[in-house]
C-alpha positions as a Markdown table, in Angstrom:
| # | Residue | x | y | z |
|---|---|---|---|---|
| 1 | Met | -8.4 | 145.6 | 82.1 |
| 2 | Lys | -11.2 | 146.0 | 79.2 |
| 3 | Ile | -10.8 | 145.8 | 75.9 |
| 4 | His | -13.9 | 147.1 | 73.2 |
| 5 | Glu | -16.2 | 144.7 | 71.4 |
| 6 | Tyr | -14.3 | 144.9 | 68.2 |
| 7 | Gln | -10.9 | 143.6 | 69.9 |
| 8 | Ala | -13.1 | 140.8 | 71.6 |
| 9 | Arg | -14.3 | 140.1 | 67.9 |
| 10 | Gln | -10.6 | 139.9 | 66.7 |
| 11 | Leu | -9.5 | 137.3 | 69.5 |
| 12 | Leu | -12.6 | 135.5 | 68.9 |
| 13 | Thr | -12.0 | 135.0 | 65.1 |
| 14 | Glu | -8.7 | 134.0 | 65.5 |
| 15 | Ala | -9.7 | 131.3 | 68.4 |
| 16 | Gly | -12.1 | 129.9 | 65.4 |
| 17 | Val | -15.3 | 131.5 | 66.4 |
| 18 | Pro | -17.6 | 132.5 | 63.7 |
| 19 | Val | -18.3 | 136.2 | 63.8 |
| 20 | Pro | -19.9 | 138.5 | 61.0 |
| 21 | Glu | -17.7 | 140.6 | 59.0 |
| 22 | Ser | -17.0 | 144.0 | 60.3 |
| 23 | Glu | -15.2 | 147.0 | 59.9 |
| 24 | Val | -14.0 | 150.0 | 62.4 |
| 25 | Val | -14.4 | 153.5 | 61.7 |
| 26 | Glu | -13.1 | 156.9 | 63.2 |
| 27 | Asn | -15.5 | 159.2 | 61.4 |
| 28 | Ala | -18.8 | 159.6 | 59.5 |
| 29 | Thr | -16.7 | 159.2 | 56.0 |
| 30 | Gln | -14.8 | 155.9 | 56.6 |
| 31 | Ala | -18.6 | 154.6 | 58.1 |
| 32 | Val | -20.0 | 155.4 | 54.7 |
| 33 | Asp | -16.7 | 153.9 | 53.1 |
| 34 | Ala | -17.0 | 150.3 | 55.7 |
| 35 | Tyr | -20.7 | 150.1 | 54.5 |
| 36 | Lys | -20.0 | 149.9 | 51.2 |
| 37 | Lys | -17.5 | 147.2 | 51.4 |
| 38 | Ile | -19.7 | 145.3 | 53.2 |
| 39 | Gly | -23.1 | 145.9 | 51.9 |
| 40 | Gly | -26.6 | 145.4 | 52.2 |
| 41 | Lys | -28.2 | 145.4 | 56.1 |
| 42 | Val | -25.4 | 146.5 | 58.7 |
| 43 | Val | -25.5 | 147.7 | 62.2 |
| 44 | Val | -23.7 | 150.7 | 63.5 |
| 45 | Lys | -22.7 | 150.0 | 67.3 |
| 46 | Ala | -20.6 | 153.0 | 69.5 |
| 47 | Gln | -17.3 | 151.2 | 70.9 |
| 48 | Val | -17.7 | 152.3 | 74.4 |
| 49 | Phe | -17.3 | 150.7 | 77.9 |
| 50 | Ala | -20.8 | 150.8 | 78.6 |
| 51 | Gly | -23.7 | 148.9 | 78.5 |
| 52 | Gly | -27.2 | 150.0 | 77.4 |
| 53 | Arg | -26.0 | 151.2 | 73.7 |
| 54 | Gly | -29.1 | 150.2 | 72.4 |
| 55 | Lys | -31.8 | 151.7 | 74.5 |
| 56 | Ala | -29.5 | 155.1 | 74.2 |
| 57 | Gly | -29.6 | 155.1 | 70.4 |
| 58 | Phe | -25.8 | 154.2 | 70.0 |
| 59 | Val | -27.0 | 150.7 | 68.3 |
| 60 | Lys | -28.7 | 151.5 | 64.9 |
| 61 | Leu | -29.5 | 149.0 | 62.2 |
| 62 | Cys | -28.9 | 150.8 | 58.4 |
| 63 | Asp | -29.9 | 149.6 | 54.8 |
| 64 | Thr | -28.4 | 152.7 | 53.2 |
| 65 | Glu | -25.3 | 154.8 | 53.2 |
| 66 | Ala | -27.4 | 157.8 | 54.1 |
| 67 | Glu | -28.7 | 155.8 | 57.1 |
| 68 | Val | -24.9 | 155.0 | 58.0 |
| 69 | Lys | -23.9 | 158.5 | 57.5 |
| 70 | Thr | -26.8 | 159.8 | 59.6 |
| 71 | Ala | -26.3 | 157.1 | 62.4 |
| 72 | Ala | -22.5 | 157.7 | 62.8 |
| 73 | Glu | -22.5 | 161.6 | 62.1 |
| 74 | Phe | -24.9 | 161.4 | 65.2 |
| 75 | Met | -22.8 | 158.7 | 67.4 |
| 76 | Phe | -19.6 | 161.1 | 67.1 |
| 77 | Ala | -21.7 | 164.4 | 67.6 |
| 78 | Asn | -23.5 | 163.2 | 71.2 |
| 79 | Arg | -22.4 | 161.9 | 74.3 |
| 80 | Met | -24.1 | 158.4 | 75.1 |
| 81 | Val | -25.9 | 158.7 | 78.3 |
| 82 | Ser | -27.3 | 155.3 | 80.0 |
| 83 | Asn | -27.7 | 153.8 | 83.5 |
| 84 | Gln | -24.1 | 152.7 | 83.4 |
| 85 | Thr | -22.7 | 156.1 | 82.3 |
| 86 | Gly | -24.2 | 158.4 | 84.8 |
| 87 | Pro | -25.7 | 162.0 | 83.4 |
| 88 | Glu | -22.5 | 163.5 | 81.9 |
| 89 | Gly | -22.5 | 160.5 | 79.5 |
| 90 | Ile | -19.7 | 159.3 | 77.5 |
| 91 | Glu | -17.9 | 159.8 | 74.0 |
| 92 | Ala | -17.7 | 157.2 | 71.6 |
| 93 | Lys | -14.4 | 157.5 | 69.5 |
| 94 | Lys | -14.8 | 154.3 | 67.3 |
| 95 | Leu | -17.7 | 152.8 | 65.6 |
| 96 | Leu | -18.0 | 149.4 | 64.9 |
| 97 | Ile | -19.8 | 149.1 | 60.7 |
| 98 | Ala | -21.1 | 144.9 | 60.9 |
| 99 | Thr | -23.0 | 142.6 | 59.1 |
| 100 | Ala | -26.6 | 142.8 | 60.4 |
| 101 | Val | -28.0 | 138.8 | 60.5 |
| 102 | Asp | -31.6 | 137.9 | 61.2 |
| 103 | Ile | -32.0 | 136.0 | 64.4 |
| 104 | Glu | -34.0 | 132.9 | 65.0 |
| 105 | Ser | -33.1 | 132.3 | 68.4 |
| 106 | Glu | -30.3 | 134.2 | 71.1 |
| 107 | Tyr | -28.3 | 132.5 | 73.3 |
| 108 | Tyr | -25.7 | 133.7 | 76.2 |
| 109 | Ile | -22.6 | 131.8 | 76.8 |
| 110 | Ala | -19.4 | 132.8 | 78.9 |
| 111 | Val | -16.4 | 132.0 | 80.9 |
| 112 | Val | -15.8 | 133.6 | 84.3 |
| 113 | Leu | -13.7 | 133.3 | 87.0 |
| 114 | Asp | -15.4 | 131.5 | 89.8 |
| 115 | Arg | -13.4 | 132.7 | 93.1 |
| 116 | Gly | -15.3 | 130.6 | 95.6 |
| 117 | Arg | -14.2 | 127.3 | 93.7 |
| 118 | Arg | -10.9 | 128.8 | 92.6 |
| 119 | Cys | -11.3 | 127.7 | 88.8 |
| 120 | Pro | -13.3 | 128.9 | 85.9 |
| 121 | Val | -17.0 | 128.1 | 85.2 |
| 122 | Val | -18.9 | 128.0 | 81.9 |
| 123 | Met | -22.2 | 129.5 | 82.1 |
| 124 | Val | -24.9 | 128.9 | 79.3 |
| 125 | Ser | -28.4 | 130.2 | 78.8 |
| 126 | Arg | -31.1 | 129.9 | 76.2 |
| 127 | Glu | -32.0 | 133.4 | 77.3 |
| 128 | Gly | -29.6 | 135.4 | 75.4 |
| 129 | Gly | -29.6 | 138.8 | 74.6 |
| 130 | Val | -30.6 | 140.2 | 78.0 |
| 131 | Glu | -28.2 | 141.0 | 81.0 |
| 132 | Ile | -27.5 | 137.7 | 82.9 |
| 133 | Glu | -27.9 | 139.3 | 86.1 |
| 134 | Glu | -31.6 | 139.7 | 85.4 |
| 135 | Val | -31.9 | 136.0 | 84.1 |
| 136 | Ala | -30.5 | 134.9 | 87.3 |
| 137 | Ala | -32.5 | 137.0 | 89.8 |
| 138 | Asn | -35.6 | 136.2 | 87.8 |
| 139 | Asn | -34.8 | 132.4 | 86.3 |
| 140 | Pro | -31.5 | 131.0 | 87.8 |
| 141 | Asn | -32.9 | 127.4 | 86.5 |
| 142 | Ala | -32.5 | 128.9 | 82.8 |
| 143 | Ile | -28.3 | 129.2 | 83.3 |
| 144 | Ala | -26.6 | 125.7 | 83.3 |
| 145 | Lys | -23.1 | 125.8 | 84.6 |
| 146 | Gln | -19.7 | 123.7 | 84.0 |
| 147 | Trp | -16.5 | 124.0 | 86.5 |
| 148 | Leu | -13.5 | 123.7 | 84.7 |
| 149 | His | -10.2 | 122.2 | 85.5 |
| 150 | Pro | -7.4 | 124.9 | 85.6 |
| 151 | His | -5.4 | 123.0 | 83.7 |
| 152 | Leu | -7.7 | 120.2 | 81.4 |
| 153 | Gly | -10.0 | 123.2 | 80.3 |
| 154 | Leu | -13.3 | 122.3 | 78.8 |
| 155 | Gln | -13.9 | 118.4 | 78.6 |
| 156 | Gly | -16.0 | 116.7 | 75.5 |
| 157 | Phe | -18.5 | 115.7 | 78.1 |
| 158 | Gln | -19.0 | 119.1 | 80.0 |
| 159 | Ala | -19.6 | 120.5 | 76.2 |
| 160 | Ala | -22.1 | 118.5 | 75.1 |
| 161 | Glu | -24.1 | 119.0 | 78.5 |
| 162 | Leu | -23.9 | 122.6 | 77.6 |
| 163 | Ile | -24.8 | 122.2 | 74.3 |
| 164 | Ser | -27.9 | 120.1 | 75.3 |
| 165 | Ala | -28.7 | 122.8 | 78.1 |
| 166 | Leu | -28.8 | 125.4 | 74.8 |
| 167 | Gly | -31.5 | 123.2 | 73.1 |
| 168 | Leu | -29.1 | 122.5 | 70.4 |
| 169 | Thr | -30.0 | 118.8 | 68.8 |
| 170 | Asp | -29.4 | 119.5 | 65.1 |
| 171 | Lys | -25.6 | 117.6 | 64.7 |
| 172 | Ala | -24.8 | 120.8 | 62.7 |
| 173 | Gln | -25.6 | 123.3 | 65.1 |
| 174 | Ala | -24.3 | 121.2 | 67.8 |
| 175 | Lys | -20.8 | 121.1 | 66.2 |
| 176 | Ala | -20.8 | 124.5 | 65.6 |
| 177 | Ala | -21.7 | 125.4 | 69.1 |
| 178 | Arg | -19.1 | 123.4 | 70.5 |
| 179 | Lys | -16.7 | 125.2 | 68.1 |
| 180 | Val | -17.6 | 128.5 | 70.1 |
| 181 | Leu | -17.3 | 127.1 | 73.5 |
| 182 | Asn | -14.1 | 125.7 | 72.6 |
| 183 | Gly | -12.8 | 128.7 | 71.1 |
| 184 | Leu | -14.3 | 131.2 | 74.1 |
| 185 | Val | -12.9 | 129.0 | 76.5 |
| 186 | Lys | -9.4 | 129.0 | 74.4 |
| 187 | Val | -9.3 | 132.8 | 74.8 |
| 188 | Phe | -10.2 | 132.8 | 78.3 |
| 189 | Tyr | -7.0 | 130.7 | 79.2 |
| 190 | Asp | -4.6 | 132.0 | 76.6 |
| 191 | Tyr | -5.2 | 135.6 | 77.7 |
| 192 | Asp | -5.7 | 135.4 | 81.5 |
| 193 | Cys | -9.3 | 136.7 | 81.4 |
| 194 | Ala | -11.7 | 137.5 | 84.3 |
| 195 | Leu | -14.5 | 137.4 | 82.1 |
| 196 | Ala | -15.1 | 136.0 | 78.3 |
| 197 | Glu | -18.9 | 136.5 | 77.0 |
| 198 | Ile | -20.7 | 136.4 | 73.9 |
| 199 | Asn | -24.3 | 137.9 | 74.3 |
| 200 | Pro | -25.8 | 137.0 | 72.3 |
| 201 | Leu | -24.7 | 134.1 | 70.4 |
| 202 | Val | -27.4 | 133.9 | 67.8 |
| 203 | Arg | -28.9 | 131.2 | 65.3 |
| 204 | Thr | -30.2 | 132.3 | 61.9 |
| 205 | Pro | -33.2 | 131.0 | 60.1 |
| 206 | Asp | -30.5 | 129.2 | 57.9 |
| 207 | Gly | -29.1 | 127.5 | 61.3 |
| 208 | Glu | -25.8 | 129.2 | 61.0 |
| 209 | Ile | -24.4 | 129.8 | 64.6 |
| 210 | Leu | -23.0 | 133.5 | 65.1 |
| 211 | Ala | -21.4 | 135.6 | 67.8 |
| 212 | Ile | -22.8 | 138.7 | 67.0 |
| 213 | Asp | -21.5 | 140.8 | 70.7 |
| 214 | Ala | -19.0 | 140.0 | 73.1 |
| 215 | Lys | -17.1 | 141.5 | 76.2 |
| 216 | Met | -13.8 | 140.4 | 77.5 |
| 217 | Asn | -12.0 | 141.8 | 81.2 |
| 218 | Phe | -8.6 | 140.5 | 81.7 |
| 219 | Asp | -6.6 | 139.9 | 85.2 |
| 220 | Asp | -4.5 | 143.3 | 85.4 |
| 221 | Ser | -1.5 | 141.6 | 87.1 |
| 222 | Ala | -1.2 | 139.5 | 83.9 |
| 223 | Val | -1.2 | 141.9 | 81.1 |
| 224 | Phe | 2.2 | 142.3 | 81.2 |
| 225 | Arg | 2.5 | 138.5 | 79.7 |
| 226 | His | 0.4 | 139.6 | 76.9 |
| 227 | Pro | 1.8 | 142.4 | 74.8 |
| 228 | Arg | -1.3 | 141.7 | 72.3 |
| 229 | Leu | -3.6 | 142.9 | 75.0 |
| 230 | Gln | -1.0 | 146.0 | 75.7 |
| 231 | Glu | -1.6 | 147.1 | 72.1 |
| 232 | Met | -5.1 | 146.9 | 72.7 |
| 233 | Phe | -5.7 | 148.9 | 76.1 |
| 234 | Asp | -7.7 | 152.1 | 75.3 |
| 235 | Pro | -6.5 | 154.7 | 78.1 |
| 236 | Ser | -9.1 | 157.1 | 76.8 |
| 237 | Glu | -11.8 | 154.7 | 78.4 |
| 238 | Glu | -10.0 | 154.7 | 81.7 |
| 239 | Asn | -10.4 | 157.2 | 84.4 |
| 240 | Ala | -7.5 | 159.3 | 84.3 |
| 241 | Met | -6.5 | 159.8 | 88.2 |
| 242 | Glu | -6.6 | 155.9 | 88.6 |
| 243 | Leu | -4.3 | 155.6 | 85.4 |
| 244 | Arg | -1.9 | 158.4 | 87.0 |
| 245 | Ala | -2.3 | 156.4 | 90.6 |
| 246 | Lys | -1.1 | 152.8 | 88.8 |
| 247 | Glu | 2.1 | 155.2 | 87.0 |
| 248 | His | 3.2 | 155.8 | 90.8 |
| 249 | Asn | 2.5 | 152.4 | 92.3 |
| 250 | Leu | -0.8 | 153.4 | 93.7 |
| 251 | Ser | -4.2 | 151.6 | 94.0 |
| 252 | Tyr | -6.7 | 154.4 | 93.5 |
| 253 | Ile | -10.5 | 154.2 | 92.8 |
| 254 | Ala | -12.8 | 156.6 | 92.1 |
| 255 | Leu | -16.3 | 157.3 | 94.1 |
| 256 | Glu | -19.0 | 159.3 | 94.5 |
| 257 | Gly | -18.3 | 161.1 | 98.1 |
| 258 | Asn | -16.5 | 164.0 | 99.1 |
| 259 | Ile | -14.1 | 162.6 | 101.7 |
| 260 | Gly | -10.3 | 161.6 | 100.3 |
| 261 | Cys | -9.1 | 158.5 | 101.6 |
| 262 | Leu | -5.3 | 158.0 | 102.0 |
| 263 | Val | -4.3 | 154.7 | 103.9 |
| 264 | Asn | -2.0 | 152.1 | 103.5 |
| 265 | Gly | -3.2 | 148.7 | 102.9 |
| 266 | Ala | -6.6 | 147.5 | 101.4 |
| 267 | Gly | -8.4 | 146.2 | 104.4 |
| 268 | Leu | -7.2 | 149.3 | 105.9 |
| 269 | Ala | -9.0 | 151.2 | 103.3 |
| 270 | Met | -12.0 | 149.2 | 103.7 |
| 271 | Ala | -12.3 | 150.0 | 107.3 |
| 272 | Thr | -11.9 | 153.9 | 106.9 |
| 273 | Met | -14.5 | 153.8 | 104.3 |
| 274 | Asp | -16.9 | 151.9 | 106.6 |
| 275 | Ile | -16.3 | 154.2 | 109.5 |
| 276 | Ile | -16.8 | 157.3 | 107.4 |
| 277 | Lys | -20.0 | 155.8 | 106.6 |
| 278 | Leu | -20.9 | 155.0 | 110.1 |
| 279 | His | -20.3 | 158.7 | 110.8 |
| 280 | Gly | -22.6 | 159.8 | 108.2 |
| 281 | Gly | -20.1 | 160.7 | 105.4 |
| 282 | Glu | -19.4 | 159.6 | 102.0 |
| 283 | Pro | -15.9 | 158.3 | 100.7 |
| 284 | Ala | -14.7 | 160.0 | 97.7 |
| 285 | Asn | -12.2 | 157.4 | 96.9 |
| 286 | Phe | -10.1 | 154.4 | 97.8 |
| 287 | Leu | -6.2 | 154.9 | 97.5 |
| 288 | Asp | -4.1 | 152.6 | 99.0 |
| 289 | Val | -0.4 | 154.0 | 99.0 |
| 290 | Gly | 0.6 | 150.3 | 100.0 |
| 291 | Gly | 2.8 | 149.4 | 102.8 |
| 292 | Ser | 6.3 | 150.4 | 101.7 |
| 293 | Val | 5.1 | 154.1 | 100.6 |
| 294 | Thr | 7.8 | 156.8 | 100.3 |
| 295 | Lys | 7.7 | 160.2 | 100.9 |
| 296 | Glu | 7.3 | 160.9 | 97.2 |
| 297 | Gly | 4.4 | 158.6 | 97.0 |
| 298 | Ala | 2.5 | 160.1 | 99.6 |
| 299 | Ile | 2.9 | 163.5 | 98.0 |
| 300 | Glu | 1.7 | 162.1 | 94.6 |
| 301 | Ala | -1.1 | 160.5 | 96.1 |
| 302 | Phe | -2.0 | 163.7 | 97.8 |
| 303 | Arg | -1.9 | 165.5 | 94.2 |
| 304 | Ile | -4.1 | 162.7 | 92.9 |
| 305 | Ile | -6.6 | 162.9 | 95.9 |
| 306 | Leu | -6.7 | 167.0 | 95.7 |
| 307 | Ser | -7.1 | 166.9 | 91.7 |
| 308 | Asp | -10.5 | 165.8 | 92.4 |
| 309 | Gly | -12.8 | 169.1 | 92.7 |
| 310 | Thr | -15.4 | 167.2 | 94.7 |
| 311 | Val | -13.5 | 166.4 | 97.7 |
| 312 | Lys | -14.0 | 168.7 | 100.7 |
| 313 | Gly | -11.9 | 167.0 | 103.3 |
| 314 | Val | -9.6 | 164.1 | 103.3 |
| 315 | Leu | -9.2 | 161.5 | 106.2 |
| 316 | Val | -5.3 | 159.9 | 106.3 |
| 317 | Asn | -5.4 | 156.8 | 108.0 |
| 318 | Ile | -1.5 | 155.0 | 108.2 |
| 319 | Phe | -0.7 | 152.1 | 110.1 |
| 320 | Gly | 3.6 | 152.5 | 110.4 |
| 321 | Gly | 5.1 | 149.4 | 109.6 |
| 322 | Ile | 7.6 | 149.3 | 106.5 |
| 323 | Ala | 6.7 | 152.6 | 106.2 |
| 324 | Lys | 7.3 | 154.6 | 109.1 |
| 325 | Cys | 4.9 | 157.0 | 111.1 |
| 326 | Asp | 7.4 | 159.9 | 110.6 |
| 327 | Thr | 8.3 | 159.3 | 107.4 |
| 328 | Ile | 4.4 | 159.9 | 106.5 |
| 329 | Ala | 4.3 | 162.8 | 108.9 |
| 330 | Glu | 7.2 | 164.6 | 106.7 |
| 331 | Ala | 5.5 | 163.5 | 104.0 |
| 332 | Leu | 2.1 | 165.3 | 105.0 |
| 333 | Ile | 4.0 | 168.3 | 106.0 |
| 334 | Ala | 5.9 | 168.6 | 102.8 |
| 335 | Ala | 3.0 | 168.0 | 100.6 |
| 336 | Ala | 1.1 | 170.8 | 102.6 |
| 337 | Lys | 3.5 | 173.5 | 102.0 |
| 338 | Glu | 4.1 | 172.1 | 98.0 |
| 339 | Ile | 0.7 | 171.8 | 97.3 |
| 340 | Gly | -1.2 | 174.1 | 99.7 |
| 341 | Phe | -3.7 | 172.2 | 101.6 |
| 342 | Lys | -7.0 | 174.3 | 101.1 |
| 343 | Ile | -9.2 | 172.0 | 102.8 |
| 344 | Pro | -9.1 | 170.0 | 106.2 |
| 345 | Val | -6.7 | 166.9 | 106.0 |
| 346 | Val | -7.5 | 164.7 | 109.2 |
| 347 | Val | -4.8 | 162.4 | 110.0 |
| 348 | Arg | -4.5 | 159.1 | 112.3 |
| 349 | Leu | -1.2 | 157.7 | 112.8 |
| 350 | Glu | -0.4 | 154.4 | 114.7 |
| 351 | Gly | 2.9 | 151.9 | 114.8 |
| 352 | Thr | 6.2 | 152.8 | 114.4 |
| 353 | Asn | 7.7 | 155.8 | 115.4 |
| 354 | Val | 4.3 | 157.7 | 116.0 |
| 355 | Asp | 5.1 | 159.7 | 119.1 |
| 356 | Arg | 7.9 | 161.6 | 116.7 |
| 357 | Ala | 5.2 | 161.7 | 114.0 |
| 358 | Arg | 2.8 | 163.6 | 116.1 |
| 359 | Glu | 5.7 | 166.1 | 117.3 |
| 360 | Leu | 6.5 | 166.8 | 114.0 |
| 361 | Leu | 2.6 | 167.4 | 112.9 |
| 362 | Lys | 2.5 | 169.9 | 115.8 |
| 363 | Glu | 5.6 | 171.2 | 115.3 |
| 364 | Ala | 4.8 | 172.2 | 111.5 |
| 365 | Ala | 1.7 | 174.1 | 113.1 |
| 366 | Ile | -0.6 | 173.8 | 110.1 |
| 367 | Pro | -3.9 | 174.5 | 110.7 |
| 368 | Gln | -5.3 | 172.0 | 107.5 |
| 369 | Leu | -3.4 | 169.0 | 109.3 |
| 370 | Ile | -5.8 | 168.5 | 111.7 |
| 371 | Gly | -4.9 | 165.3 | 114.4 |
| 372 | Ala | -6.7 | 162.8 | 115.7 |
| 373 | Ala | -6.3 | 160.4 | 118.7 |
| 374 | Asp | -7.8 | 157.2 | 117.1 |
| 375 | Leu | -9.8 | 156.1 | 114.1 |
| 376 | Thr | -13.1 | 156.7 | 115.3 |
| 377 | Asp | -12.3 | 160.4 | 116.2 |
| 378 | Ala | -11.0 | 160.7 | 112.8 |
| 379 | Ala | -14.0 | 160.1 | 111.3 |
| 380 | Glu | -15.9 | 162.1 | 113.4 |
| 381 | Lys | -13.9 | 164.9 | 112.7 |
| 382 | Val | -13.5 | 164.6 | 109.0 |
| 383 | Cys | -17.2 | 164.2 | 108.8 |
| 384 | Ala | -18.0 | 167.3 | 110.7 |
| 385 | Lys | -15.9 | 169.5 | 109.0 |
| 386 | Val | -17.7 | 168.6 | 105.6 |
| 387 | Ala | -21.1 | 168.7 | 106.5 |
């Protein structure tokens, strides 16, 4: 789960991290009112789940009410297009109006889960304000890291080493940076984050240390423990079909191909996508109905897949265990009759009651349901059908 920058700022403020004053607005009139309240030079920033806002013209420095109004009207009237949104762009429904600060130096600070070591790691760099992936690729030595004990968190000596890596030798600035590190780690632990990032953390000419941008992602499996995060969830920024799948306990991820995949098990899903690619096709989705899928769940899965107009064919790859093959076959037949398949659906079934399942599919005699002897045969058939 993701949250917007203005929400991340709220969590940081509550954790004691210094953040410039700001207001969130939903129209140009509110933007002008926010400017009147804040005053001086401000930055107007679109609140969207995509990077590249500055280059796309959706981060603007403004000195007057007129400039704020013009910037807000532009951002609300146009879709933001960047290398992370695709050509269709993304709509900005909220803007952040924040005090602009003079910047002497920029830094990068983040806490992320290191899955290899199975613990959080704090990363800092003097090269803030740019994508950390670029720094890692071009100058990996510019990133300092400290791995955290899962229960003890950030220790004093670790904070000291990270502050030293940032080059903050002034006592007051080092103290302020320590406060930022402790606050960021607190948010990470308190809210089950997968990522908590401040980029950039800045030092002003007066020596003040401020977090002027933040990004946070949370473990979906832990959100139920945090009512505060549930309140922050913004469904309008999520893929509608992924949300629909989640409501029915299905795992769905939209991709860019034209062959829909309906499988039971994440490993089987990845193998299915791989073999589609091997035979020249492109998967349109990752849809895992789970090991105990019901007839109703399978029908809903088809509704989700077929609601994607780019899908030209579907590969059903089910290994029957708890979910028996004949149950899946009955669901396929019911879905075909209820929804009405207009595209080819290639079916590969193996496992419990597979013979009975094949009999059911044969008796149904639905032209769009095409049987396959094995996974290779299924991939070849579906790729040929959409070619």
